[in-house]
Residue, then its C-alpha position, 0 to 999 in steps of 0.5 A: m500500500d505504501g509503495k503504491l502511495r509512493i508511486s502515486r505521489r511520485t507520478v503526481t509530482m512528475a506530472a505537475a512538473l511536466v505541466g509546469l514545463v509545458s505552461l512555461a513553454i506556452g508562456a514563453h512562446a506567447a511572449l515571443n509572439k507578442r514581442s514579434l507583433d510589437v516589433a512588427k507594429a513598431i516597424s510598420t508605424e515607423q514606415n507609415s510615419d516616414v511615408a507621412t513625412k514624405t507626403s506631407r510636403v509637396a511642391l510644384v516648381i515651374g520654370n519657363g524660359h523659352y517664349p517665342d514672343a520674347s527677344a531672347p530666352l530667359a535663362q534664370p527661370i529654369n536655373d531657379a527651378r532646378g536650384l529650388t527643386a534640389a533644395l526642397r528635395g533635400k528638405g523632404f519635399d515631393v517636388d514635381v518640376v516642369e520646364d518650359a511648360t505649355k498651358d496643358d503641361m501646367a494644367r496637368a501639373i496642377s492636377r497632379l499637385k491637387a492629387k497629392i495634397k492631404p489635410d496636413s500637407v505643406v504645399m509650395l508653388f514656384f513660378g519663374g517666367f513671365g507674369v501678367q496682371v489683368g483686372r487686378e489678377s495675376f497670371m502665369i504665362p505658359v510658353d505657348a501662349a498667344i497673347w495679343k490682347e488682355a482677353d488672351v491672358r485670361r484664356d491662355g494664362v494660369s491664374i495664381e489665385s486659382v492655384l491657391d484656391a485649389m490648395k485651399e479646396q484640398g485642405a492644405k495645412a499651409k500654402l506657400v507661393v513664390v513668384d519670380a515673374s515681375r519682368r517687363n513682358p513682351y506682350e504689354r505694348r499690344f494692349r490698349s491699356y496695360s499695367h506693369g508687373l503683377a497685381p497684389i496677390s491676397a493670401p487666403e487663410n494660412a498662406l505665405i506669398l513672396t513675389s520678386a517685386t512690389p505690385g505694379k513694379v518690374a525687376d530686371d534680371s541679374k547676370g548671375q546663374y539665379s535670379v536675385l530673388m532665388s539666389e537670396l532665397l536659397t541662401n536663407f533656406a540653407a541657413l534656415q533655423a526658424g521657418a518659411e516666413t522668416a526666410f521670405n522676410k529676410t530675402r525681402v530685406a536683403i534684396s531691398r537693401a542691396s538694390e537701395g530700394e530699386q527692387v523691393p520684393s513683396v511678402s504677404s502672410s496669413l500664416l497662423e504660425d511660421i512653417r518649417i521648411g525642413g523636417 
């Protein structure tokens, strides 16, 4: 009887130990699986965060230099577009750059931009080339524009305000616009009445706009690789510690002082807070 009892106790003890080992193994396996899931979630979150960072900054950069009606090509707008594109891509922007854009090229590029804009997006538009104001509205001129009268500007040009409206409709967090188009254009003397430079561009909610000259004024091109505006802006972007509004205002002040008031860029802002260009 005692032997049977000892065997029974030993059997029970061994069984209990075996159950304990099995439980430990199951627990360890479950912990390992949980850890693997946690790691996978962390990686997925990090990847999603990276994607969000990349897609939260988008830009459309247009440089138009070869206009059939101009006496000579404009070299600086294309150089400006390439220089700005490199700078923005270095700061995490998804940049769509178009050179010597026709009206259709610009329409397609604007559609691509709209498709990328999310509610948290910081969106930038740059245009370099010829700009014309008609009826207090500023138009970017494509290289294939056929302009003989003011009505042709509305038909063939692309309104800067319309692009800002598209950014707003898509819910962009912040809207940044740089327009280097305050040149004496080859069309103005064809109009019965004409105005120099660009019209004032009013900033919609949470927008920041920089133009190369005060409304109604024109600026001559420099002899450098970049326009005066872009050269100074790239310098301020490279040294940027604060935000876009700081860079735009520093650009305005530097050009105004260097030209002794001959060229005074215009900055219009409705930003609720300064926007960092870099990540």
